[in-house]
Wavefront OBJ file of the C-alpha trace (Angstrom):
o trace
v -69.755 -79.970 111.007
v -71.987 -82.924 111.784
v -71.765 -85.771 109.315
v -72.950 -89.292 108.774
v -70.271 -91.544 107.320
v -71.618 -94.090 104.876
v -68.455 -95.980 103.989
v -65.484 -94.116 105.431
v -63.369 -94.872 108.480
v -61.066 -93.016 110.939
v -62.631 -89.684 109.989
v -63.791 -86.962 112.342
v -65.875 -84.025 111.094
v -65.725 -80.422 112.209
v -68.195 -78.908 114.674
v -71.682 -78.316 113.392
v -72.730 -75.017 111.887
v -75.823 -73.096 113.039
v -79.108 -74.561 111.876
v -82.020 -72.463 110.592
v -85.577 -73.859 110.889
v -87.902 -74.058 107.905
v -91.667 -74.118 108.014
v -94.213 -72.439 105.761
v -94.421 -73.255 102.066
v -94.449 -69.586 101.076
v -91.185 -68.961 102.937
v -89.391 -72.171 102.061
v -87.191 -70.866 99.240
v -86.432 -67.635 101.125
v -85.611 -69.549 104.295
v -83.226 -71.826 102.456
v -81.402 -68.830 100.975
v -81.277 -67.321 104.482
v -79.633 -70.481 105.779
v -76.859 -70.066 103.248
v -76.437 -66.398 104.142
v -76.094 -66.794 107.922
v -73.703 -69.733 108.102
v -70.400 -68.263 109.291
v -67.297 -69.103 107.265
v -64.334 -70.418 109.288
v -61.164 -68.343 109.557
v -58.874 -68.725 106.542
v -56.057 -71.234 106.668
v -52.559 -69.859 107.304
v -50.889 -68.818 104.064
v -48.319 -71.267 102.763
v -46.705 -71.984 99.430
v -48.638 -74.243 97.084
v -47.217 -77.665 96.381
v -49.122 -78.325 93.152
v -51.304 -76.442 90.705
v -53.816 -79.319 90.567
v -56.186 -79.570 93.571
v -55.044 -82.424 95.849
v -58.650 -83.519 96.423
v -61.169 -84.550 93.777
v -64.848 -83.847 94.524
v -66.614 -86.870 93.045
v -70.184 -86.030 94.058
v -72.031 -83.071 95.558
v -75.816 -83.067 95.848
v -78.842 -82.464 98.081
v -81.576 -85.011 98.687
v -85.236 -84.003 98.257
v -87.862 -86.291 99.807
v -91.694 -86.044 99.443
v -93.681 -85.956 102.643
v -93.054 -82.813 104.680
v -95.043 -81.717 107.720
v -97.500 -79.839 105.516
v -99.435 -81.421 102.629
v -97.900 -81.305 99.144
v -94.446 -80.492 100.465
v -91.071 -82.150 100.307
v -88.145 -81.886 102.663
v -84.560 -80.973 101.914
v -82.294 -83.803 102.969
v -78.630 -83.640 103.953
v -75.845 -82.441 101.702
v -73.681 -85.191 100.208
v -70.003 -84.533 99.487
v -67.981 -87.479 98.207
v -64.290 -86.828 97.656
v -60.926 -88.534 97.254
v -57.455 -87.481 98.421
v -55.172 -87.582 95.375
v -52.079 -86.415 97.270
v -49.292 -88.684 98.490
v -49.873 -87.917 102.171
v -52.946 -87.714 104.450
v -55.098 -84.585 104.501
v -56.252 -83.538 107.965
v -58.532 -80.670 106.946
v -60.457 -80.004 103.746
v -62.310 -76.751 103.007
v -65.118 -76.849 100.444
v -67.059 -73.954 98.947
v -70.706 -74.862 98.403
v -72.510 -72.653 95.876
v -76.320 -72.813 95.776
v -78.885 -70.302 94.505
v -76.311 -67.542 94.201
v -74.959 -68.038 97.721
v -71.630 -69.452 98.914
v -70.985 -71.370 102.127
v -67.632 -72.671 103.356
v -67.666 -76.153 104.891
v -64.661 -77.400 106.878
v -64.237 -81.153 107.165
v -61.587 -82.381 109.630
v -60.200 -85.858 110.054
v -57.481 -88.065 108.645
v -58.196 -88.565 104.962
v -55.737 -91.103 103.597
v -54.543 -91.079 99.972
v -56.723 -92.861 97.382
v -59.584 -93.478 99.837
v -63.112 -92.427 98.833
v -64.773 -90.335 101.541
v -68.572 -90.086 101.712
v -69.905 -87.499 104.158
v -73.391 -86.144 104.851
v -73.878 -82.671 106.342
v -77.133 -82.301 108.321
v -77.021 -78.492 108.292
v -78.580 -78.534 104.843
v -81.564 -80.633 105.930
v -84.933 -79.756 107.422
v -86.297 -77.177 104.994
v -89.608 -77.677 103.223
v -90.416 -76.925 99.589
v -93.641 -77.112 97.632
v -93.846 -80.604 96.176
v -93.712 -79.461 92.540
v -91.101 -76.712 92.978
v -87.660 -77.008 91.416
v -84.887 -78.838 93.208
v -81.722 -76.742 92.984
v -78.447 -78.619 93.345
v -75.220 -77.189 94.751
v -71.774 -76.967 93.214
v -68.879 -77.920 95.491
v -65.212 -77.050 94.988
v -62.082 -77.405 97.077
v -60.768 -74.065 98.360
v -58.167 -75.260 100.860
v -56.430 -78.283 102.316
v -54.041 -78.922 105.206
v -51.742 -81.938 105.078
v -50.489 -84.102 107.915
v -47.034 -82.469 107.725
v -48.561 -79.002 108.239
v -48.232 -77.814 104.641
v -51.272 -76.298 102.923
v -52.821 -75.943 99.480
v -55.016 -73.145 98.137
v -56.016 -72.110 94.587
v -54.411 -68.663 94.836
v -51.085 -70.038 96.076
v -51.134 -72.734 93.394
v -51.745 -70.120 90.676
v -48.905 -67.934 91.968
v -46.498 -70.886 92.043
v -47.505 -71.960 88.541
v -47.036 -68.425 87.164
v -43.607 -68.095 88.790
v -42.523 -71.442 87.352
v -43.652 -70.411 83.859
v -41.837 -67.087 84.040
v -38.632 -68.765 85.213
v -38.405 -70.933 82.094
v -35.732 -69.537 79.798
v -37.221 -68.108 76.611
v -35.425 -68.699 73.306
v -33.337 -65.685 72.265
v -34.735 -63.353 69.625
v -33.173 -63.792 66.174
v -30.278 -61.423 65.452
v -29.017 -62.500 62.029
v -30.419 -63.654 58.722
v -27.864 -66.481 58.792
v -30.341 -68.451 60.924
v -32.389 -69.019 57.753
v -29.627 -71.139 56.146
v -31.206 -73.976 54.185
v -34.227 -74.536 51.951
v -37.773 -73.403 52.585
v -41.064 -74.288 50.905
v -43.250 -71.212 50.608
v -46.823 -70.631 49.489
v -47.971 -67.159 48.427
v -51.397 -65.673 49.052
v -52.106 -66.168 45.331
v -51.305 -69.867 45.651
v -47.907 -69.838 43.922
v -45.307 -72.339 45.140
v -41.912 -70.775 45.882
v -38.646 -72.361 46.992
v -36.422 -70.094 49.120
v -32.781 -71.093 49.525
v -30.584 -69.216 51.998
v -26.781 -69.553 51.982
v -23.981 -67.681 53.710
v -21.076 -66.470 51.567
v -17.455 -66.594 52.739
v -17.506 -62.809 53.261
v -20.460 -63.131 55.657
v -23.154 -61.928 53.261
v -26.425 -63.852 53.335
v -27.757 -64.855 49.923
v -31.381 -65.709 49.156
v -32.473 -67.308 45.893
v -36.245 -67.477 45.329
v -37.666 -69.598 42.532
v -41.342 -69.750 41.535
v -42.616 -73.091 40.264
v -44.737 -71.093 37.846
v -43.928 -67.645 36.525
v -45.552 -64.751 38.328
v -45.562 -61.723 35.979
v -45.388 -59.272 38.873
v -42.482 -60.879 40.679
v -40.639 -62.700 37.896
v -39.544 -66.330 37.774
v -36.725 -65.772 40.272
v -35.500 -63.246 42.808
v -31.907 -63.070 44.031
v -31.288 -61.142 47.230
v -28.008 -60.219 48.875
v -28.031 -59.153 52.544
v -24.979 -57.323 53.866
v -24.326 -56.193 57.427
v -22.392 -52.965 57.984
v -21.215 -52.813 61.591
v -20.217 -49.129 61.535
v -23.784 -47.744 61.275
v -25.194 -51.053 62.527
v -27.430 -51.513 59.490
v -28.390 -54.372 57.220
v -28.595 -53.614 53.494
v -30.397 -55.642 50.860
v -30.110 -55.642 47.067
v -32.630 -57.600 45.032
v -32.602 -58.459 41.337
v -35.552 -60.169 39.670
v -35.508 -62.162 36.441
v -38.110 -59.692 35.146
v -35.627 -56.832 35.435
v -37.083 -55.307 38.601
v -34.658 -54.307 41.385
v -34.972 -53.307 45.017
v -32.480 -51.693 47.404
v -33.289 -51.173 51.055
v -31.885 -51.062 54.588
v -32.841 -52.147 58.091
v -31.540 -51.523 61.623
v -31.888 -55.254 62.249
v -34.282 -57.484 64.127
v -36.835 -55.921 66.449
v -38.285 -58.789 68.435
v -38.818 -61.577 65.937
v -39.050 -59.422 62.780
v -36.670 -57.565 60.480
v -38.005 -54.828 58.170
v -36.230 -53.408 55.093
v -37.433 -50.131 53.561
v -36.245 -48.838 50.186
v -36.964 -48.144 46.513
v -38.119 -50.729 43.986
v -37.471 -49.973 40.296
v -40.208 -51.392 38.096
v -39.060 -50.344 34.644
v -39.721 -46.609 34.472
v -41.581 -46.567 37.804
v -39.926 -46.082 41.196
v -41.992 -47.266 44.142
v -41.359 -46.941 47.879
v -41.421 -50.518 49.152
v -40.697 -52.437 52.321
v -39.871 -56.109 52.833
v -40.441 -57.898 56.152
v -39.388 -61.295 57.497
v -41.255 -62.415 60.640
v -39.898 -65.492 62.440
v -42.649 -67.675 63.912
v -40.332 -70.512 64.965
v -37.042 -72.154 64.001
v -38.899 -73.861 61.160
v -41.342 -71.217 59.953
v -41.360 -67.567 58.874
v -43.603 -65.127 57.011
v -42.321 -63.033 54.092
v -44.306 -59.886 53.296
v -43.872 -57.131 50.697
v -45.733 -53.822 51.020
v -45.743 -50.680 48.897
v -46.600 -47.131 49.794
v -49.926 -46.029 48.344
v -48.602 -42.524 47.652
v -45.969 -40.003 48.605
v -46.690 -40.524 52.289
v -45.138 -43.523 54.053
v -47.991 -43.548 56.555
v -50.137 -45.787 54.356
v -48.876 -49.169 53.176
v -50.658 -51.709 51.025
v -49.686 -55.397 50.973
v -48.406 -56.524 47.584
v -47.120 -60.018 48.341
v -47.310 -62.538 51.157
v -45.694 -65.963 51.602
v -45.848 -68.527 54.392
v -42.545 -70.443 54.482
v -41.713 -73.730 56.202
v -38.279 -75.265 56.471
v -37.706 -78.257 54.203
v -37.085 -81.363 56.324
v -33.694 -82.051 54.741
v -32.395 -78.701 56.005
v -33.567 -79.063 59.618
v -30.806 -78.277 62.027
v -28.636 -76.691 59.350
l 1 2 3 4 5 6 7 8 9 10 11 12 13 14 15 16 17 18 19 20 21 22 23 24 25 26 27 28 29 30 31 32 33 34 35 36 37 38 39 40 41 42 43 44 45 46 47 48 49 50 51 52 53 54 55 56 57 58 59 60 61 62 63 64 65 66 67 68 69 70 71 72 73 74 75 76 77 78 79 80 81 82 83 84 85 86 87 88 89 90 91 92 93 94 95 96 97 98 99 100 101 102 103 104 105 106 107 108 109 110 111 112 113 114 115 116 117 118 119 120 121 122 123 124 125 126 127 128 129 130 131 132 133 134 135 136 137 138 139 140 141 142 143 144 145 146 147 148 149 150 151 152 153 154 155 156 157 158 159 160 161 162 163 164 165 166 167 168 169 170 171 172 173 174 175 176 177 178 179 180 181 182 183 184 185 186 187 188 189 190 191 192 193 194 195 196 197 198 199 200 201 202 203 204 205 206 207 208 209 210 211 212 213 214 215 216 217 218 219 220 221 222 223 224 225 226 227 228 229 230 231 232 233 234 235 236 237 238 239 240 241 242 243 244 245 246 247 248 249 250 251 252 253 254 255 256 257 258 259 260 261 262 263 264 265 266 267 268 269 270 271 272 273 274 275 276 277 278 279 280 281 282 283 284 285 286 287 288 289 290 291 292 293 294 295 296 297 298 299 300 301 302 303 304 305 306 307 308 309 310 311 312 313 314 315 316 317 318 319 320 321 322 323 324
């Protein structure tokens, strides 16, 4: 690749690419697109593991010059392609591969040399000069991006290898274990219902291992009562959790659950509302160590296939109980 260095030193460019002539105004845009189509792309760099997800070279400028005064009247010429870049790595780069996108076409440019870290490189590529455009036609500008780099020690960088390395690193990070017991909720929680009621949830663990939940509304909710007291018991023989709930309004609920599935535990059972018996389910969904959602749903009829939400609360751990 032929280049004209404006302010760089100790750099040597790759061999020039084929040049296409430009002439008539009517063919200028077509000829320029043809130039992009016929330039052969160099062979791909040898595959090697990526060293960093971030490109080691920053493209600081990429543009074409357009100058009035072509061979024919009312024309302008296409000047050279400018690519200014900087090596952000900690070692010299000896080959940089850039993809130049212009008018729907891509061309690969290979620039060889010794590009030291933190040095701004300014190169001009003559292969993009010589075409003629009508004076008042548009002046499309290219987009340049780094698609490969070879370092002085022989290692390489490419976007695909960097993405693969980044994905592998993310997958190797240990994920927090899924919750397995309601005892993790120990402490106080400030909850807000969908209706705007403020509720304080307090979880404690009894000496026999049962988990106790006391819920207190700051203002009475006729449907739920001023308080709810829940007792969660784990029976290891069938491997089931059981819950019994008593509300200050006289309502009760008894249900069971096989335990946590992922980050949620779901209890299904019967709620006694005076003379009415309703099929109900209660679900706790853990968003994080300091937040969970509490949802009640009731069956809309005899079938359990249709459930309607009856209560929702967003609960956040009270600061004083963090780490408890």
